[in-house]
DSSP file (Angstrom, degrees, kcal/mol; ACC not computed):
  #  RESIDUE AA STRUCTURE BP1 BP2  ACC     N-H-->O    O-->H-N    N-H-->O    O-->H-N    TCO  KAPPA ALPHA  PHI   PSI    X-CA   Y-CA   Z-CA
    1    1 A M              0   0    0      0, 0.0     2,-0.3     0, 0.0    61,-0.2   0.000 360.0 360.0 360.0 146.6   -3.0    1.8    0.6
    2    2 A T  B     -A   61   0A   0     59,-2.6    59,-2.8    93,-0.0     2,-0.3  -0.873 360.0 -73.1-150.2-179.1    0.6    0.6    0.1
    3    3 A A    >   -     0   0    0     -2,-0.3     3,-1.7    57,-0.3    57,-0.3  -0.669  33.7-134.3 -84.1 139.8    4.1    1.0    1.5
    4    4 A A  G >  S+     0   0    0     -2,-0.3     3,-1.5     1,-0.3     6,-0.3   0.819 105.0  63.9 -63.0 -30.1    5.8    4.3    0.9
    5    5 A H  G 3  S+     0   0    0      1,-0.3    -1,-0.3     5,-0.1    46,-0.1   0.617  96.2  60.9 -71.6  -7.6    9.0    2.5    0.0
    6    6 A C  G <  S+     0   0    0     -3,-1.7    10,-2.8     9,-0.1     2,-0.3   0.504  91.1  81.7 -92.5  -6.2    7.1    1.1   -3.0
    7    7 A V  B X> S-c   16   0B   0     -3,-1.5     3,-1.2     8,-0.3     4,-1.1  -0.741  89.7 -56.7-104.2 151.5    6.3    4.4   -4.6
    8    8 A A  T 34 S+     0   0    0      8,-1.4    -1,-0.1     1,-0.3    -2,-0.1  -0.323 117.5  17.5 -60.8 144.0    8.6    6.5   -6.8
    9    9 A P  T >4 S+     0   0    0      0, 0.0     3,-0.9     0, 0.0    -1,-0.3  -0.991 128.9  49.0 -88.1  -1.4   11.3    7.6   -6.3
   10   10 A H  T <4 S+     0   0    0     -3,-1.2    -2,-0.2    -6,-0.3    -5,-0.1   0.817 104.7  57.9 -69.2 -31.7   11.8    5.2   -3.4
   11   11 A G  T >< S-     0   0    0     -4,-1.1     3,-1.0     1,-0.2    -1,-0.2   0.446  89.7-149.3 -85.1   0.2   10.8    2.0   -5.1
   12   12 A G  G X   -     0   0    0     -3,-0.9     3,-1.6     1,-0.2    -1,-0.2  -0.320  64.1 -16.1  67.5-149.2   13.3    2.0   -8.0
   13   13 A K  G 3  S+     0   0    0      1,-0.3    -1,-0.2    87,-0.1    -2,-0.1   0.717 139.3  53.2 -67.5 -20.0   12.3    0.5  -11.3
   14   14 A N  G <  S+     0   0    0     -3,-1.0    -1,-0.3    -7,-0.1    84,-0.2   0.096  82.8 141.4-100.2  24.1    9.4   -1.5   -9.8
   15   15 A S    <   -     0   0    0     -3,-1.6     2,-0.4     1,-0.1    -8,-0.3  -0.221  59.9-110.3 -63.8 150.9    7.8    1.6   -8.2
   16   16 A I  B     -c    7   0B   0    -10,-2.8    -8,-1.4     4,-0.0     2,-0.3  -0.714  48.2-174.3 -77.3 133.1    4.1    2.2   -8.1
   17   17 A R    >   -     0   0    0     -2,-0.4     3,-1.9   -10,-0.1    22,-0.3  -0.883  31.5 -82.0-133.5 159.6    3.4    5.1  -10.5
   18   18 A L  T 3  S+     0   0    0     -2,-0.3    22,-0.2     1,-0.2     3,-0.1  -0.319 115.7  22.1 -56.4 139.7    0.5    7.3  -11.6
   19   19 A G  T 3  S+     0   0    0     20,-3.2    -1,-0.2     1,-0.3    21,-0.1   0.285  90.2 137.5  84.6 -10.9   -1.6    5.6  -14.3
   20   20 A Q    <   -     0   0    0     -3,-1.9    19,-2.0    19,-0.1    -1,-0.3  -0.376  58.2-110.8 -68.9 146.3   -0.5    2.1  -13.2
   21   21 A A  E     -D   38   0C   0     17,-0.2     2,-0.3    -3,-0.1    17,-0.2  -0.527  32.5-167.5 -75.4 142.9   -3.1   -0.6  -13.1
   22   22 A V  E     -D   37   0C   0     15,-2.7    15,-2.2    -2,-0.2     2,-0.4  -0.946  10.2-142.8-127.8 153.4   -4.1   -2.0   -9.6
   23   23 A Y  E     -D   36   0C   0     -2,-0.3     2,-0.3    13,-0.2    13,-0.2  -0.961  18.4-171.1-122.8 133.9   -6.1   -5.1   -8.9
   24   24 A M  E     +D   35   0C   0     11,-3.1    11,-1.9    -2,-0.4    10,-0.9  -0.861  54.0  40.3-126.9 155.2   -8.6   -5.3   -6.1
   25   25 A G  S    S+     0   0    0     -2,-0.3     2,-0.4     1,-0.3    -1,-0.2   0.760  84.4 105.5  84.1  26.9  -10.7   -8.0   -4.4
   26   26 A C        -     0   0    0     -3,-0.2    -1,-0.3     7,-0.2     7,-0.1  -0.990  41.4-175.6-135.4 147.1   -8.2  -10.8   -4.3
   27   27 A N  S    S+     0   0    0     -2,-0.4     2,-0.4     1,-0.1    -1,-0.1   0.140  71.0  65.0-126.6  18.6   -6.2  -12.2   -1.4
   28   28 A D  S >  S-     0   0    0      3,-0.1     3,-2.1     1,-0.1    -1,-0.1  -0.988  75.8-135.3-141.6 130.7   -4.1  -14.8   -3.3
   29   29 A I  T 3  S+     0   0    0     -2,-0.4    -1,-0.1     1,-0.3    76,-0.0   0.745 108.9  48.1 -59.4 -23.4   -1.5  -13.8   -5.9
   30   30 A N  T 3  S+     0   0    0      2,-0.1    -1,-0.3    -3,-0.0     2,-0.2   0.439  92.9 101.0 -95.8  -0.9   -2.8  -16.6   -8.2
   31   31 A Q  S <  S-     0   0    0     -3,-2.1     2,-0.4     1,-0.1    -3,-0.1  -0.557  79.9-112.3 -85.8 147.0   -6.4  -15.7   -7.8
   32   32 A T        -     0   0    0     -2,-0.2     2,-0.1     1,-0.0    -2,-0.1  -0.672  39.0-128.8 -75.2 128.9   -8.4  -13.7  -10.4
   33   33 A C        -     0   0    0     -2,-0.4    -8,-0.2     1,-0.1    -7,-0.2  -0.423   3.6-129.9 -82.0 155.6   -9.3  -10.3   -8.9
   34   34 A Q  S    S+     0   0    0    -10,-0.9     2,-0.3     1,-0.2    -9,-0.2   0.788  83.5   4.8 -72.5 -29.6  -12.8   -8.9   -8.8
   35   35 A E  E     -D   24   0C   0    -11,-1.9   -11,-3.1     2,-0.0     2,-0.3  -0.991  56.8-154.4-155.7 154.2  -11.8   -5.5  -10.2
   36   36 A S  E     +D   23   0C   0     -2,-0.3     2,-0.3   -13,-0.2   -13,-0.2  -0.926  19.2 163.1-129.3 160.7   -9.0   -3.4  -11.7
   37   37 A G  E     -D   22   0C   0    -15,-2.2   -15,-2.7    -2,-0.3     2,-0.4  -0.921  32.1-103.5-158.6-178.7   -8.4    0.3  -11.8
   38   38 A R  E     -D   21   0C   0     -2,-0.3    28,-2.5   -17,-0.2     2,-0.4  -0.916  31.9-111.3-121.7 148.8   -5.8    2.9  -12.4
   39   39 A I  E     +B   65   0A   0    -19,-2.0   -20,-3.2    -2,-0.4    26,-0.3  -0.636  33.1 170.9 -81.3 125.4   -3.9    5.1   -9.9
   40   40 A A  E     +     0   0A   0     24,-3.5     2,-0.3    -2,-0.4    25,-0.2   0.616  67.9  19.3-105.5 -20.0   -4.8    8.8  -10.1
   41   41 A G  E     -B   64   0A   0     23,-1.8    23,-2.9   -24,-0.1     2,-0.4  -0.994  55.8-162.4-153.4 145.7   -2.9   10.0   -7.0
   42   42 A I  E     +B   63   0A   0     -2,-0.3    21,-0.2    21,-0.2   -24,-0.1  -0.994   9.9 179.7-132.2 124.2   -0.1    8.8   -4.7
   43   43 A F  E     -B   62   0A   0     19,-2.6    19,-2.4    -2,-0.4     3,-0.1  -0.817   8.3-164.8-131.3  92.6    0.3   10.3   -1.2
   44   44 A P  E     -B   61   0A   0      0, 0.0    17,-0.3     0, 0.0    15,-0.1  -0.389  44.3 -83.3 -69.3 153.9    3.2    9.0    0.9
   45   45 A H    >   -     0   0    0     15,-2.6     3,-1.7    13,-0.4    15,-0.0  -0.329  38.1-126.5 -56.0 136.2    3.1    9.8    4.6
   46   46 A E  T 3  S+     0   0    0      1,-0.3    -1,-0.1    -3,-0.1    12,-0.0   0.722 108.0  51.2 -63.5 -21.5    4.6   13.3    5.1
   47   47 A K  T 3  S+     0   0    0     11,-0.1     2,-0.3     2,-0.0    -1,-0.3   0.500  81.8 111.1 -93.7  -3.5    7.0   12.0    7.7
   48   48 A Y    <   +     0   0    0     -3,-1.7    10,-0.1    10,-0.2     3,-0.1  -0.558  32.3 158.3 -72.5 129.6    8.3    9.1    5.6
   49   49 A K        -     0   0    0      8,-0.4     2,-0.3     1,-0.3    -1,-0.2   0.754  58.2 -17.6-115.2 -55.8   11.9    9.8    4.6
   50   50 A D    >   -     0   0    0      7,-0.2     3,-1.6     3,-0.1    -1,-0.3  -0.983  52.4-119.9-160.7 143.7   13.7    6.6    3.6
   51   51 A A  T 3 >S+     0   0    0     -2,-0.3     5,-0.7     1,-0.3     6,-0.1   0.753 111.0  59.0 -59.9 -25.5   13.2    2.8    4.1
   52   52 A S  T 3 5S+     0   0    0      3,-0.1     3,-0.5     4,-0.1     2,-0.3   0.652  89.0  89.4 -81.7 -13.8   16.6    2.6    5.9
   53   53 A L  T X>5S-     0   0    0     -3,-1.6     3,-1.1     1,-0.2     4,-1.0  -0.660 104.3 -13.8 -88.3 137.7   15.6    5.0    8.7
   54   54 A E  T 345S-     0   0    0     -2,-0.3    -1,-0.2     1,-0.3     3,-0.1   0.764 116.5 -69.7  48.2  36.2   13.9    4.0   11.9
   55   55 A K  T 345S-     0   0    0     -3,-0.5    -1,-0.3     1,-0.2    -3,-0.1   0.920 102.9 -41.0  49.5  54.1   13.0    0.5   10.5
   56   56 A H  T X4<S-     0   0    0     -3,-1.1     3,-1.6    -5,-0.7    -1,-0.2   0.801  82.4-175.2  69.3  33.3   10.4    1.8    8.0
   57   57 A A  T 3< S+     0   0    0     -4,-1.0    -8,-0.4     1,-0.3    -1,-0.2  -0.366  73.3   5.2 -58.8 137.1    8.8    4.4   10.3
   58   58 A Y  T 3  S+     0   0    0      1,-0.2     2,-2.2   -10,-0.1   -13,-0.4   0.754  84.2 161.2  59.6  28.1    5.8    6.0    8.6
   59   59 A D    <   +     0   0    0     -3,-1.6     2,-0.3    -4,-0.1    -1,-0.2  -0.447  32.4 107.7 -82.0  69.5    6.2    3.6    5.7
   60   60 A V        -     0   0    0     -2,-2.2   -15,-2.6   -57,-0.3     2,-0.3  -0.996  42.1-174.9-145.9 145.3    2.7    4.0    4.3
   61   61 A A  E     -AB   2  44A   0    -59,-2.8   -59,-2.6    -2,-0.3     2,-0.5  -0.997  19.7-134.8-141.5 143.7    1.2    5.7    1.2
   62   62 A V  E     - B   0  43A   0    -19,-2.4   -19,-2.6    -2,-0.3     2,-0.4  -0.842  16.6-152.6 -98.2 133.0   -2.4    6.2    0.1
   63   63 A L  E     - B   0  42A   0     -2,-0.5     2,-0.5   -21,-0.2   -21,-0.2  -0.899   3.0-153.5-105.2 133.0   -3.4    5.5   -3.5
   64   64 A I  E     - B   0  41A   0    -23,-2.9   -24,-3.5    -2,-0.4   -23,-1.8  -0.914  15.0-141.4-105.0 130.6   -6.3    7.4   -5.1
   65   65 A L  E     - B   0  39A   0     -2,-0.5   -26,-0.2   -26,-0.3     4,-0.0  -0.562  17.3-123.3 -90.6 154.5   -8.0    5.6   -7.9
   66   66 A E  S    S+     0   0    0    -28,-2.5    -1,-0.1    -2,-0.2   -27,-0.1   0.861 100.6  20.4 -61.2 -36.0   -9.4    7.2  -11.1
   67   67 A K  S    S-     0   0    0    -29,-0.3    -1,-0.1    -3,-0.0   -29,-0.1  -0.967  97.2 -94.0-132.8 148.7  -12.8    5.7  -10.3
   68   68 A P        -     0   0    0      0, 0.0     2,-0.3     0, 0.0    -2,-0.0  -0.296  42.8-123.0 -58.9 145.1  -14.3    4.5   -7.0
   69   69 A S        -     0   0    0      2,-0.1     4,-0.1     1,-0.1   -32,-0.0  -0.633   8.8-152.6 -88.7 148.8  -14.0    0.8   -6.5
   70   70 A R        +     0   0    0     -2,-0.3    -1,-0.1     2,-0.1     3,-0.1   0.461  67.2 106.5 -94.0  -5.2  -17.0   -1.5   -5.9
   71   71 A V  S    S-     0   0    0      1,-0.1    -2,-0.1     0, 0.0   -46,-0.1  -0.578  84.5-103.1 -75.7 133.6  -14.9   -3.9   -3.8
   72   72 A P        -     0   0    0      0, 0.0     2,-0.2     0, 0.0   -47,-0.1  -0.258  39.4-123.5 -56.3 141.3  -15.6   -3.7   -0.1
   73   73 A V        -     0   0    0     -4,-0.1     2,-0.4     1,-0.1    -3,-0.0  -0.495  18.4-110.1 -85.7 156.8  -12.9   -1.8    1.8
   74   74 A A        -     0   0    0     -2,-0.2     2,-0.4     1,-0.0    -1,-0.1  -0.737  34.3-126.2 -82.6 131.2  -10.9   -3.1    4.7
   75   75 A T        -     0   0    0     -2,-0.4     2,-0.3     1,-0.0    -1,-0.0  -0.661  20.8-147.6 -81.9 129.2  -11.8   -1.4    7.9
   76   76 A L        -     0   0    0     -2,-0.4     2,-0.0     1,-0.1    -1,-0.0  -0.701  25.0-100.9 -94.6 149.2   -8.9    0.1    9.8
   77   77 A A        -     0   0    0     -2,-0.3     2,-0.2     1,-0.0    -1,-0.1  -0.321  37.0-159.9 -66.8 148.2   -8.9    0.3   13.6
   78   78 A T    >   -     0   0    0     -2,-0.0     3,-1.6     8,-0.0     7,-0.2  -0.700  37.3 -96.0-120.0 175.8   -9.8    3.5   15.3
   79   79 A R  T 3  S+     0   0    0      1,-0.3     7,-0.1    -2,-0.2     6,-0.1   0.703 122.2  63.3 -68.6 -17.1   -9.1    4.9   18.7
   80   80 A D  T 3  S+     0   0    0      2,-0.0    -1,-0.3     3,-0.0     6,-0.0   0.606  95.8  74.5 -79.6 -11.3  -12.5    3.7   19.8
   81   81 A D  S <  S-     0   0    0     -3,-1.6     5,-0.0     1,-0.2    -4,-0.0  -0.047 109.4 -34.8 -83.5-167.5  -11.4    0.1   19.1
   82   82 A D    >   -     0   0    0      1,-0.2     3,-2.4     2,-0.1    -1,-0.2  -0.244  58.0-126.1 -50.4 132.2   -9.1   -2.0   21.3
   83   83 A P  G >  S+     0   0    0      0, 0.0     3,-1.6     0, 0.0    -1,-0.2   0.706 105.5  75.4 -57.5 -19.7   -6.4    0.2   22.8
   84   84 A A  G 3  S+     0   0    0      1,-0.3    -2,-0.1     3,-0.0    -3,-0.0   0.708  90.6  57.8 -64.0 -17.7   -3.8   -2.1   21.3
   85   85 A Y  G <  S+     0   0    0     -3,-2.4    -1,-0.3    -7,-0.2    -4,-0.1   0.102  79.5 132.4 -99.6  21.8   -4.5   -0.5   18.0
   86   86 A C  S X  S-     0   0    0     -3,-1.6     3,-2.2     1,-0.1    -9,-0.0  -0.184  75.1 -95.6 -72.0 168.4   -3.7    3.1   19.1
   87   87 A A  T 3  S+     0   0    0      1,-0.3    -1,-0.1     3,-0.0    -3,-0.0   0.711 122.3  54.4 -59.5 -23.2   -1.5    5.3   17.0
   88   88 A T  T 3  S+     0   0    0      2,-0.1    -1,-0.3     0, 0.0     2,-0.3   0.451  85.5 105.9 -93.3   1.2    1.7    4.5   19.0
   89   89 A S  S <  S-     0   0    0     -3,-2.2     2,-0.3    -6,-0.1    -5,-0.0  -0.583  73.3-120.9 -82.5 141.7    1.3    0.7   18.5
   90   90 A L        -     0   0    0     -2,-0.3     2,-0.3     2,-0.0    -2,-0.1  -0.645  34.0-166.7 -77.4 134.4    3.6   -1.1   16.1
   91   91 A S        -     0   0    0     -2,-0.3     2,-0.4    -6,-0.0    -6,-0.0  -0.904  12.6-151.0-123.6 152.4    1.7   -2.9   13.3
   92   92 A T        +     0   0    0     -2,-0.3     2,-0.3     2,-0.0    -2,-0.0  -0.988  16.9 177.8-122.7 133.1    2.6   -5.5   10.8
   93   93 A V        -     0   0    0     -2,-0.4     2,-0.3     2,-0.0    -2,-0.0  -0.894  10.1-155.1-128.4 160.3    1.0   -5.9    7.4
   94   94 A A        +     0   0    0     -2,-0.3     2,-0.3     2,-0.0    -2,-0.0  -0.959  22.8 140.7-136.1 154.3    1.6   -8.2    4.5
   95   95 A G        -     0   0    0     -2,-0.3     2,-0.3    10,-0.1   -93,-0.0  -0.906  33.7-114.1-166.4-168.0    1.0   -8.1    0.8
   96   96 A W        +     0   0    0     -2,-0.3     2,-0.3   -68,-0.0     8,-0.1  -0.945  41.0 121.6-143.6 165.8    2.6   -9.0   -2.5
   97   97 A G        -     0   0    0     -2,-0.3     8,-3.1     6,-0.1     2,-0.4  -0.844  65.1 -39.8 177.0-140.6    4.0   -7.4   -5.6
   98   98 A Q  B     -E  104   0D   0     -2,-0.3     6,-0.2     6,-0.3     2,-0.1  -0.926  48.4-140.5-115.4 141.5    7.4   -7.5   -7.3
   99   99 A D    >   -     0   0    0      4,-2.7     3,-2.2    -2,-0.4     6,-0.0  -0.222  45.4 -79.1 -86.0-174.7   10.7   -7.5   -5.6
  100  100 A E  T 3  S+     0   0    0      1,-0.3   -87,-0.1     2,-0.1    -1,-0.1   0.668 131.4  53.8 -62.8 -16.3   13.8   -5.6   -6.8
  101  101 A T  T 3  S-     0   0    0      2,-0.1    -1,-0.3   -87,-0.0     3,-0.1   0.498 118.4-108.7 -93.7  -4.2   14.5   -8.3   -9.4
  102  102 A G  S <  S+     0   0    0     -3,-2.2     2,-0.2     1,-0.3    -2,-0.1   0.420  75.7 134.4  91.9  -1.4   11.0   -8.1  -10.9
  103  103 A R        -     0   0    0      1,-0.1    -4,-2.7    -5,-0.1    -1,-0.3  -0.526  64.9-100.2 -80.7 149.2    9.9  -11.5   -9.5
  104  104 A S  B      E   98   0D   0     -6,-0.2    -6,-0.3    -2,-0.2    -1,-0.1  -0.435 360.0 360.0 -65.4 139.7    6.5  -11.9   -7.8
  105  105 A S              0   0    0     -8,-3.1    -7,-0.2    -2,-0.1    -1,-0.1   0.346 360.0 360.0-128.1 360.0    6.8  -11.8   -4.1
């Protein structure tokens, strides 16, 4: 999973693209990751339009890998979990990559 504003055409020259390598199983930008793979499919949320609208509403995209990963997945909250995690709740996530200048962020 990634932010929709990071995928082409929204992400500019540093966009996530088909065939690009991804690294899994690390939680520090300087750490060696457990596994790598390539992106076979990119699916932004159907309601995502532009990063400037509604403060990044629906700013999420699902990445499909060429091969299944062996790295344990992160469990997402469901409606059976704490009501604070319902579909109408605002969530904040963090990650890293490259910013618009190509520097690691």
